[in-house]
N, CA and C of each residue as an Amber inpcrd file, in Angstrom:
protein
   567
  62.9190000 -18.5390000  24.0250000  64.1530000 -17.9700000  23.5150000
  65.3190000 -18.8420000  23.9510000  66.1710000 -19.2180000  23.0390000
  67.3300000 -20.0350000  23.3490000  68.4690000 -19.1680000  23.8280000
  69.1870000 -19.6600000  24.8420000  70.3630000 -18.9690000  25.3360000
  71.4970000 -19.2280000  24.3570000  72.2290000 -18.1850000  23.9430000
  73.3340000 -18.4280000  23.0190000  74.3720000 -19.3210000  23.6720000
  74.9700000 -20.1760000  22.8660000  76.0000000 -21.0800000  23.3730000
  77.3260000 -20.3440000  23.3670000  77.9880000 -20.3510000  24.5080000
  79.3160000 -19.7670000  24.5750000  80.1530000 -20.5930000  25.5290000
  81.4410000 -20.5700000  25.3020000  82.3500000 -21.3330000  26.1520000
  82.6810000 -20.5250000  27.3940000  82.9470000 -21.2230000  28.4630000
  83.3020000 -20.6370000  29.7460000  84.6580000 -21.2030000  30.1160000
  85.6070000 -20.3530000  30.4290000  86.9260000 -20.8140000  30.8360000
  86.9250000 -20.9270000  32.3510000  87.2820000 -22.1020000  32.8460000
  87.3080000 -22.2990000  34.2910000  88.7410000 -22.2320000  34.7850000
  88.9060000 -22.2500000  36.1060000  90.1810000 -22.0180000  36.7570000
  91.3230000 -22.8920000  36.2970000  91.0710000 -24.1060000  35.8700000
  92.1680000 -24.9800000  35.4580000  92.4370000 -24.8930000  33.9580000
  91.8350000 -23.8970000  33.2810000  92.1060000 -23.6710000  31.8790000
  91.1830000 -24.3980000  30.9170000  90.3180000 -25.2870000  31.4190000
  89.3910000 -26.0040000  30.5420000  88.2660000 -25.0720000  30.1110000
  87.7090000 -25.3270000  28.9400000  86.5200000 -24.6130000  28.4930000
  85.3090000 -25.4790000  28.7670000  84.2650000 -24.8780000  29.2860000
  83.0270000 -25.5820000  29.5840000  81.9540000 -25.0010000  28.6850000
  81.2170000 -25.8420000  28.0150000  80.1360000 -25.4180000  27.1410000
  79.0040000 -24.8500000  27.9880000  78.3280000 -23.8460000  27.4780000
  77.2050000 -23.2060000  28.1660000  76.1400000 -24.2260000  28.5770000
  76.0060000 -25.3310000  27.8230000  74.9930000 -26.3420000  28.1310000
  75.3000000 -27.0640000  29.4350000  76.5670000 -27.0310000  29.8960000
  76.9240000 -27.6910000  31.1450000  76.6070000 -26.8360000  32.3630000
  76.2320000 -25.5970000  32.1500000  75.9100000 -24.6830000  33.2380000
  74.4330000 -24.8560000  33.5730000  74.0890000 -25.0390000  34.8570000
  72.6740000 -25.2100000  35.2120000  71.8140000 -24.0810000  34.6540000
  70.6410000 -24.4320000  34.1740000  69.7490000 -23.4590000  33.5620000
  69.4000000 -22.3180000  34.5110000  69.4260000 -22.5900000  35.8120000
  69.0890000 -21.5450000  36.7720000  70.1430000 -20.4390000  36.8140000
  71.3520000 -20.7060000  36.2790000  72.3840000 -19.6760000  36.2710000
  72.5260000 -18.9990000  34.9260000  72.0690000 -19.6240000  33.8560000
  72.1800000 -19.0210000  32.5360000  71.2540000 -17.8170000  32.4540000
  71.7760000 -16.7270000  31.9660000  70.9460000 -15.5500000  31.7440000
  70.6710000 -14.7360000  32.9940000  71.3200000 -15.0390000  34.1090000
  71.1090000 -14.2460000  35.3170000  71.6350000 -12.8330000  35.0810000
  70.9960000 -11.8730000  35.6820000  71.4290000 -10.4930000  35.5070000
  72.2160000 -10.0450000  36.7190000  73.1590000  -9.1080000  36.5270000
  73.9570000  -8.6560000  37.6540000  73.1460000  -7.8620000  38.6710000
  71.9160000  -7.4780000  38.3290000  71.0960000  -6.7050000  39.2510000
  70.3130000  -7.5780000  40.2250000  70.3290000  -8.8970000  40.0100000
  69.6240000  -9.7880000  40.9150000  70.2910000  -9.7560000  42.2820000
  69.4810000  -9.6820000  43.2930000  70.0020000  -9.6500000  44.6520000
  70.2550000 -11.0810000  45.1210000  71.4550000 -11.3670000  45.6170000
  71.7320000 -12.7350000  46.0650000  70.8810000 -13.0740000  47.2890000
  70.4950000 -14.3380000  47.4260000  69.6880000 -14.7270000  48.5740000
  70.4860000 -14.5920000  49.8710000  69.7760000 -14.3110000  50.9550000
  70.4380000 -14.2020000  52.2520000  70.6600000 -15.5940000  52.8330000
  71.4940000 -15.6780000  53.8680000  71.7500000 -16.9670000  54.5280000
  70.4560000 -17.5780000  55.0460000  69.5510000 -16.7370000  55.5620000
  68.2760000 -17.2430000  56.0690000  67.4300000 -17.8470000  54.9660000
  67.4170000 -17.1980000  53.7950000  66.6660000 -17.7360000  52.6640000
  67.2680000 -19.0500000  52.1870000  68.5940000 -19.1380000  52.1710000
  69.2650000 -20.3630000  51.7480000  68.9620000 -21.4950000  52.7210000
  68.9880000 -21.1990000  54.0180000  68.6790000 -22.2000000  55.0360000
  67.2460000 -22.6960000  54.8730000  66.3020000 -21.7760000  54.6980000
  64.8960000 -22.1770000  54.5400000  64.6880000 -23.0240000  53.2870000
  65.3300000 -22.6560000  52.1940000  65.2130000 -23.4300000  50.9580000
  65.7690000 -24.8340000  51.1480000  66.9320000 -24.9290000  51.7770000
  67.5500000 -26.2340000  52.0250000  66.6610000 -27.0900000  52.9150000
  66.0950000 -26.5010000  53.9670000  65.2060000 -27.2390000  54.8750000
  63.9140000 -27.6660000  54.1750000  63.4060000 -26.8320000  53.2900000
  62.1930000 -27.1640000  52.5410000  62.4090000 -28.4500000  51.7390000
  63.5250000 -28.5730000  51.0510000  63.7900000 -29.7620000  50.2460000
  64.0870000 -30.9790000  51.1210000  64.6740000 -30.7420000  52.2980000
  64.9110000 -31.8450000  53.2240000  63.5870000 -32.4310000  53.6980000
  62.6500000 -31.5760000  54.0780000  61.3330000 -32.0510000  54.5220000
  60.5900000 -32.7690000  53.4010000  60.7060000 -32.2590000  52.1820000
  60.0560000 -32.9100000  51.0360000  60.6360000 -34.3050000  50.8180000
  61.9530000 -34.4530000  50.9460000  62.5880000 -35.7670000  50.7800000
  62.1400000 -36.7170000  51.8890000  62.0540000 -36.2270000  53.1270000
  61.5910000 -37.0830000  54.2360000  60.1610000 -37.5630000  53.9990000
  59.2850000 -36.6760000  53.5460000  57.8980000 -37.0710000  53.2570000
  57.8410000 -38.1230000  52.1520000  58.6500000 -37.9240000  51.1090000
  58.6800000 -38.8810000  49.9980000  59.1430000 -40.2550000  50.4830000
  60.1520000 -40.2840000  51.3340000  60.6810000 -41.5460000  51.8610000
  59.6500000 -42.2250000  52.7670000  58.9570000 -41.4450000  53.5990000
  57.9200000 -42.0240000  54.4720000  56.8150000 -42.6580000  53.6460000
  56.4130000 -41.9810000  52.5730000  55.3700000 -42.5470000  51.7070000
  55.8470000 -43.8250000  51.0250000  57.1530000 -43.9560000  50.8230000
  57.7150000 -45.1140000  50.1270000  58.0650000 -46.2480000  51.0810000
  57.6130000 -46.1970000  52.2950000  57.8500000 -47.3080000  53.2080000
  58.6810000 -46.9880000  54.4250000  59.1070000 -45.7630000  54.5760000
  59.7640000 -45.3610000  55.8070000  61.2210000 -45.7560000  55.9450000
  61.9130000 -46.0980000  54.8960000  63.3330000 -46.4270000  55.0080000
  64.1180000 -45.1910000  55.4410000  65.3570000 -45.4010000  55.8700000
  66.2030000 -44.2720000  56.2300000  66.6380000 -43.5340000  54.9630000
  66.9290000 -42.2480000  55.1230000  67.3950000 -41.4500000  53.9980000
  68.8050000 -41.8850000  53.5930000  69.0080000 -42.1100000  52.3050000
  70.3120000 -42.5210000  51.7750000  71.0930000 -41.2730000  51.3790000
  72.3220000 -41.1790000  51.8760000  73.1210000 -39.9840000  51.6630000
  74.4380000 -40.3000000  50.9670000  74.8850000 -39.3540000  50.1510000
  76.2290000 -39.3760000  49.5860000  77.0690000 -38.4350000  50.4400000
  78.3410000 -38.7220000  50.5690000  79.2580000 -37.8060000  51.2320000
  80.0410000 -37.0590000  50.1730000  80.2800000 -35.7660000  50.3980000
  81.0710000 -34.9880000  49.4470000  82.0190000 -34.0780000  50.2050000
  83.2530000 -33.9840000  49.6920000  84.2520000 -33.1180000  50.2880000
  85.0420000 -32.4070000  49.2000000  85.4440000 -31.1940000  49.4880000
  86.3080000 -30.4200000  48.6100000  87.6140000 -30.2250000  49.3630000
  88.6700000 -30.9370000  48.9500000  89.9570000 -30.8390000  49.6420000
  90.7830000 -29.7290000  49.0180000  91.6800000 -29.1450000  49.8120000
  92.3660000 -27.9260000  49.3950000  93.6730000 -28.1310000  48.6470000
  94.0750000 -29.3520000  48.4060000  95.2980000 -29.5690000  47.6450000
  95.4280000 -31.0180000  47.2170000  96.2390000 -31.2420000  46.2160000
  96.4000000 -32.5960000  45.6810000  96.8980000 -33.5790000  46.7330000
  97.6960000 -33.1430000  47.6840000  98.2070000 -34.0310000  48.7190000
  97.2560000 -34.2030000  49.8970000  96.1960000 -33.4140000  49.9280000
  95.2440000 -33.4810000  51.0500000  94.3690000 -34.7240000  50.9280000
  93.9260000 -35.2020000  52.0780000  93.0710000 -36.3880000  52.1080000
  91.7150000 -36.0200000  52.7130000  90.6470000 -36.5800000  52.1540000
  89.3270000 -36.3020000  52.7140000  88.9720000 -37.2140000  53.8930000
  89.9200000 -38.0260000  54.3810000  89.6170000 -39.0020000  55.4340000
  89.0150000 -38.3760000  56.6880000  89.5590000 -37.2460000  57.1200000
  89.0160000 -36.5890000  58.3180000  87.5850000 -36.1140000  58.0590000
  87.3480000 -35.5910000  56.8710000  85.9910000 -35.1800000  56.4980000
  85.0510000 -36.3830000  56.5360000  85.5010000 -37.5280000  55.9960000
  84.6500000 -38.7240000  55.9660000  84.2370000 -39.1190000  57.3800000
  85.1680000 -39.0590000  58.3150000  84.8430000 -39.4070000  59.7110000
  83.7630000 -38.4850000  60.2650000  83.8850000 -37.1960000  60.0050000
  82.9040000 -36.2250000  60.4850000  81.5470000 -36.4440000  59.8280000
  81.5540000 -36.6580000  58.5200000  80.2970000 -36.8790000  57.8000000
  79.6170000 -38.1620000  58.2620000  80.4060000 -39.2210000  58.4750000
  79.8380000 -40.4850000  58.9310000  79.2430000 -40.3390000  60.3320000
  79.9400000 -39.6360000  61.2230000  79.4240000 -39.4200000  62.5810000
  78.1110000 -38.6320000  62.5350000  78.0460000 -37.6190000  61.7010000
  76.8140000 -36.8310000  61.5600000  75.6850000 -37.7100000  61.0280000
  75.9940000 -38.5050000  60.0250000  74.9690000 -39.3770000  59.4250000
  74.4580000 -40.3950000  60.4410000  75.3590000 -41.0240000  61.1680000
  74.9780000 -42.0790000  62.1120000  74.3070000 -41.5410000  63.3770000
  74.9770000 -40.6350000  64.0470000  74.5520000 -40.2220000  65.3800000
  73.5200000 -39.1040000  65.3720000  73.6770000 -38.1610000  64.4830000
  72.8030000 -36.9990000  64.5370000  71.5020000 -37.1760000  63.7690000
  71.5470000 -37.8260000  62.6270000  70.3830000 -37.8470000  61.7500000
  69.8650000 -39.2380000  61.4050000  70.6410000 -40.2640000  61.6560000
  70.1830000 -41.6010000  61.3040000  70.1450000 -41.8520000  59.8100000
  70.9720000 -41.1390000  59.0520000  71.0530000 -41.3600000  57.6170000
  71.8610000 -42.6220000  57.3380000  71.6470000 -43.2100000  56.1860000
  72.4850000 -44.3070000  55.7120000  73.4910000 -43.7020000  54.7490000
  74.7700000 -43.8240000  55.0710000  75.8140000 -43.2150000  54.2460000
  76.1820000 -44.1450000  53.1000000  76.1780000 -43.5990000  51.9070000
  76.5500000 -44.3520000  50.7150000  77.9170000 -43.9220000  50.2240000
  78.0930000 -43.8480000  48.9160000  79.3940000 -43.4760000  48.3540000
  79.8650000 -42.1090000  48.8400000  81.1890000 -41.9930000  48.9240000
  81.8270000 -40.7340000  49.3160000  82.6300000 -40.2470000  48.1190000
  82.4500000 -38.9820000  47.7860000  83.1070000 -38.4100000  46.6170000
  83.8040000 -37.1210000  47.0090000  84.8470000 -36.7860000  46.2810000
  85.5290000 -35.5270000  46.5850000  86.1740000 -34.9500000  45.3390000
  86.5130000 -33.6770000  45.4480000  87.2470000 -32.9660000  44.4130000
  88.3900000 -32.2260000  45.0740000  89.4080000 -31.9320000  44.2870000
  90.5060000 -31.0810000  44.7310000  90.1540000 -29.6610000  44.2930000
  90.2050000 -28.7320000  45.2310000  89.8430000 -27.3380000  44.9500000
  90.7870000 -26.7320000  43.9170000  90.2010000 -26.0570000  42.9470000
  90.9590000 -25.3360000  41.9230000  90.5360000 -23.8760000  42.0290000
  91.4890000 -22.9600000  42.2480000  91.1170000 -21.5460000  42.3490000
  90.3440000 -21.0880000  41.1160000  89.3940000 -20.1970000  41.3320000
  88.4940000 -19.7460000  40.2680000  88.8810000 -18.3960000  39.7080000
  90.1710000 -18.0680000  39.7020000  90.5690000 -16.7350000  39.2510000
  90.2560000 -16.4730000  37.7820000  90.0240000 -17.5120000  36.9740000
  89.6780000 -17.3210000  35.5720000  88.2080000 -17.6290000  35.2930000
  87.4480000 -17.9770000  36.3010000  86.0610000 -18.3550000  36.0840000
  85.1950000 -17.1070000  35.9570000  84.3650000 -17.0920000  34.9450000
  83.4480000 -15.9710000  34.7810000  82.2610000 -16.3990000  33.9310000
  81.1850000 -15.6980000  34.1200000  80.0070000 -15.8140000  33.2600000
  79.6230000 -14.3880000  32.9110000  79.7890000 -13.9750000  31.6850000
  79.4470000 -12.5890000  31.3350000  78.0080000 -12.2520000  31.6950000
  77.8200000 -11.1090000  32.3270000  76.4770000 -10.6450000  32.6690000
  75.8610000 -11.3890000  33.8380000  76.6610000 -12.0420000  34.6560000
  76.1120000 -12.8380000  35.7420000  76.9400000 -12.6720000  37.0010000
  76.3060000 -12.9250000  38.1410000  77.0170000 -12.9290000  39.4220000
  77.7370000 -14.2500000  39.6320000  77.3870000 -15.2630000  38.8900000
  77.9910000 -16.5790000  39.0750000  79.4670000 -16.5300000  38.7270000
  80.2180000 -17.4330000  39.3060000  81.6310000 -17.5190000  39.0020000
  82.4760000 -16.6090000  39.8510000  81.8990000 -16.0080000  40.8740000
  82.6700000 -15.1320000  41.7410000  83.0980000 -15.8500000  43.0120000
  82.9360000 -17.1530000  43.0440000  83.3440000 -17.9360000  44.2030000
  84.8600000 -18.0580000  44.2620000  85.3480000 -18.6920000  45.2990000
  86.7750000 -18.8730000  45.4980000  87.3000000 -20.0070000  44.6210000
  86.5060000 -21.0470000  44.4340000  86.9080000 -22.2010000  43.6520000
  85.9740000 -22.3930000  42.4650000  86.3810000 -23.2570000  41.5510000
  85.5550000 -23.4960000  40.3740000  84.1540000 -23.8950000  40.7930000
  83.1630000 -23.5200000  40.0000000  81.7770000 -23.8530000  40.3320000
  81.5890000 -25.3670000  40.4410000  80.6650000 -25.8130000  41.2730000
  80.5000000 -27.2480000  41.4970000  80.1900000 -28.0380000  40.2340000
  79.4180000 -27.4660000  39.3010000  79.0300000 -28.2250000  38.1130000
  80.1970000 -28.4610000  37.1610000  81.3840000 -27.8710000  37.4340000
  82.5610000 -28.1360000  36.6000000  83.4960000 -29.1490000  37.2470000
  83.1800000 -29.6140000  38.4470000  84.0340000 -30.5580000  39.1690000
  83.5860000 -31.9950000  38.9080000  84.5240000 -32.9070000  38.6500000
  84.1400000 -34.2960000  38.3600000  83.4620000 -34.9960000  39.5380000
  83.9360000 -34.7810000  40.7560000  83.3160000 -35.4270000  41.9230000
  81.8870000 -34.9670000  42.1330000  81.6530000 -33.6560000  41.9930000
  80.2890000 -33.1370000  42.1520000  79.4050000 -33.6340000  41.0130000
  79.9680000 -33.7430000  39.8210000  79.2100000 -34.2990000  38.6980000
  78.7330000 -35.7140000  38.9990000  79.5760000 -36.4770000  39.6740000
  79.1990000 -37.8430000  40.0610000  78.1140000 -37.8160000  41.1440000
  78.1860000 -36.8620000  42.0610000  77.1260000 -36.6960000  43.0660000
  75.7890000 -36.5010000  42.3540000  75.7430000 -35.5800000  41.4050000
  74.4950000 -35.3130000  40.6890000  74.0320000 -36.5320000  39.8890000
  74.9770000 -37.2550000  39.2660000  74.6240000 -38.4440000  38.4940000
  74.0040000 -39.5090000  39.3890000  74.5820000 -39.7390000  40.5650000
  74.0590000 -40.7520000  41.4830000  72.6840000 -40.3510000  42.0310000
  72.5120000 -39.0790000  42.3370000  71.2030000 -38.6100000  42.8120000
  70.1730000 -38.7420000  41.6920000  70.5460000 -38.3330000  40.4900000
  69.6500000 -38.4560000  39.3350000  69.2590000 -39.9170000  39.1130000
  70.1870000 -40.8410000  39.3560000  69.9290000 -42.2670000  39.1800000
  69.1720000 -42.9040000  40.3320000  68.8410000 -42.1400000  41.3690000
  68.0630000 -42.6680000  42.4820000  68.8760000 -43.4220000  43.5240000
  70.1990000 -43.3100000  43.4750000  71.0610000 -44.0020000  44.4340000
  70.9730000 -43.3500000  45.8140000  70.6940000 -42.0430000  45.8520000
  70.6820000 -41.3250000  47.1300000  69.5460000 -40.3010000  47.1540000
  69.1590000 -39.9430000  48.3820000  68.1310000 -38.9240000  48.6050000
  68.7380000 -37.5440000  48.7980000  70.0430000 -37.5050000  49.0440000
  70.6970000 -36.2280000  49.2810000  72.1860000 -36.3910000  49.4260000
  72.8350000 -35.2760000  49.7300000  74.2840000 -35.2490000  49.9090000
  74.5820000 -34.5290000  51.2150000  75.5740000 -35.0350000  51.9420000
  75.9860000 -34.4270000  53.2030000  77.4010000 -33.8770000  53.0220000
  77.5890000 -32.6160000  53.4340000  78.8780000 -31.9390000  53.3380000
  79.1700000 -31.2240000  54.6520000  80.4360000 -30.8560000  54.8700000
  80.7900000 -30.1710000  56.1110000  80.1120000 -28.8130000  56.2200000
  80.2460000 -27.9950000  55.1880000  79.6110000 -26.6790000  55.2000000
  79.3200000 -26.2520000  53.7660000  78.5970000 -25.1720000  53.6200000
  78.1720000 -24.7390000  52.2930000  79.3350000 -24.3960000  51.3860000
  80.5020000 -24.0500000  51.9420000  81.6610000 -23.6840000  51.1390000
  82.2650000 -24.8800000  50.4140000  81.9090000 -26.0850000  50.8400000
  82.3180000 -27.2800000  50.1130000  81.6330000 -27.3100000  48.7450000
  80.4670000 -26.7030000  48.6670000  79.7310000 -26.6060000  47.4040000
  80.1340000 -25.3230000  46.6950000  79.9130000 -24.1810000  47.3400000
  80.3340000 -22.8950000  46.7790000  80.2400000 -21.8060000  47.8320000
  81.1890000 -20.8870000  47.7770000  81.1530000 -19.7010000  48.6380000
  80.2840000 -18.6140000  48.0300000  79.9800000 -18.7520000  46.7470000
  79.1510000 -17.7840000  46.0460000  77.6770000 -18.0990000  46.3190000
  76.9310000 -17.1110000  46.8330000  75.5210000 -17.3280000  47.1640000
  74.7010000 -17.7920000  45.9650000  74.9500000 -17.2000000  44.8000000
  74.1970000 -17.5630000  43.6020000  74.4440000 -19.0030000  43.1810000
  75.7050000 -19.4180000  43.1920000  76.0410000 -20.8020000  42.8310000
  75.4450000 -21.7820000  43.8410000  75.6020000 -21.4740000  45.1230000
  75.0940000 -22.3440000  46.1790000  73.5730000 -22.4720000  46.0790000
  72.8940000 -21.3460000  45.8740000  71.4380000 -21.3390000  45.7190000
  71.0220000 -22.1980000  44.5250000  71.7430000 -22.0520000  43.4010000
  71.4160000 -22.8290000  42.1950000  71.5420000 -24.3270000  42.4500000
  72.5610000 -24.7350000  43.1980000  72.7610000 -26.1610000  43.4880000
  71.6240000 -26.6990000  44.3560000  71.2880000 -25.9850000  45.4300000
  70.1980000 -26.4290000  46.3100000  68.9010000 -26.5580000  45.5170000
  68.6220000 -25.5340000  44.7240000  67.3790000 -25.5080000  43.9630000
  67.3510000 -26.6080000  42.9010000  68.4490000 -26.7950000  42.2000000
  68.5280000 -27.8260000  41.1560000  68.2940000 -29.2210000  41.7520000
  68.9850000 -29.5240000  42.8390000  68.8170000 -30.8440000  43.4670000
  67.3940000 -31.0230000  43.9850000  66.8530000 -29.9870000  44.6140000
  65.5230000 -30.0940000  45.2040000  64.4040000 -30.1600000  44.1920000
  64.4310000 -29.2520000  43.2360000  63.3300000 -29.1870000  42.2750000
  63.4030000 -30.2820000  41.2240000  64.5730000 -30.5490000  40.7400000
  64.6900000 -31.5120000  39.6520000  64.7100000 -32.9610000  40.1490000
  65.3810000 -33.2260000  41.2930000  65.5820000 -34.6100000  41.7370000
  64.9350000 -34.9310000  43.0860000  64.2380000 -33.9670000  43.6950000
  63.6360000 -34.1430000  45.0070000  64.6730000 -34.6300000  46.0210000
  65.8720000 -34.0820000  45.9280000  66.9770000 -34.4160000  46.8160000
  67.3260000 -33.1790000  47.6370000  68.1760000 -33.3520000  48.6230000
  68.5160000 -32.2240000  49.4790000  69.9800000 -32.2510000  49.8700000
  70.4500000 -31.1220000  50.4020000  71.8050000 -30.9590000  50.9070000
  71.7080000 -30.8600000  52.4230000  72.5170000 -31.6710000  53.1190000
  72.6040000 -31.5610000  54.5780000  73.9870000 -31.0230000  54.9160000
  74.0300000 -29.9390000  55.7040000  75.2890000 -29.3470000  56.1350000
  75.5610000 -29.7230000  57.5880000  76.7820000 -30.1630000  57.8840000
  77.1690000 -30.4180000  59.2690000  77.2090000 -29.0800000  60.0090000
  77.7840000 -28.0700000  59.3850000  77.8220000 -26.7180000  59.9430000
  76.8700000 -25.8610000  59.1210000  75.7370000 -25.4360000  59.6900000
  74.7230000 -24.6860000  58.9310000  75.2570000 -23.3650000  58.3880000
  74.4840000 -22.7670000  57.4900000  74.8320000 -21.4660000  56.9330000
  75.0680000 -20.4620000  58.0550000  75.9720000 -19.5310000  57.7980000
  76.2340000 -18.4930000  58.7860000  75.0660000 -17.5320000  58.8160000
  74.7270000 -17.0270000  60.0140000  73.6680000 -16.0130000  60.0500000
  74.1590000 -14.7670000  59.3110000  73.2230000 -14.0620000  58.7310000
  73.5710000 -12.8400000  57.9970000  74.1440000 -11.8060000  58.9760000
  75.2060000 -11.1420000  58.5660000  75.8260000 -10.1190000  59.4010000
  74.9390000  -8.8770000  59.4210000  74.8710000  -8.1920000  60.5790000
  74.0640000  -6.9760000  60.6400000  74.6290000  -5.9150000  59.6870000
  73.7290000  -5.1630000  59.0820000  74.1910000  -4.1150000  58.1530000
  73.9320000  -2.7540000  58.6950000
C-alpha cells in the first residue's frame, strides 16, 4: 500500500514533500508508545557495535566520524561544540574526526504530521535541516561510519524522531550515533 503524498509545513514556513520524511515515520499511529531512554541507548549501542565489527573485518582502521551541532541562533557559533566533539573523538574513543556540519535551530511550532507523534519536538525534525541532510549524504556515500553529537537533543528532543534517526542510520547505512552526553535515564513514574 502506498502512503498518500501530502505536504508538511515546517517551522520556517517551507513545505516538505511526504517523500522526504523517513519511511519509519510515515504512517505512525498516535497510539504507538514512544521508546524509553533505555531502549534508545540499547539501540544506539547495538549499531555502534555493528559498525565496530564491520570496521574490524575491513582491516581494523579507526572509525571515521562526522561532527554535528545544532546552534540556537544565527549569531551563534558551533566552535565550542567542535572543541568538545574533537576532544571526545581523540581522547575518549580514538575516532578519526572528519567533516563538521551544523544547522541553526528553527522552532517547530508549525511542524506536524497528521496522525503521528512525530513533529512534536522543539525544533524542526532533523530530516528537514540542510546540515543533517549533508550528514546523511556523507554517511550514505561511505565517507563516515557515524556521527558524533553533544547530546540527543542536537538530533531531536522527540523520542519518535530520535528513534527514527538512530534506526535509519543503523539499518540502512550500518552507521551509528555517538553522544558525548548519553541519553537521560528514564524518570521514575
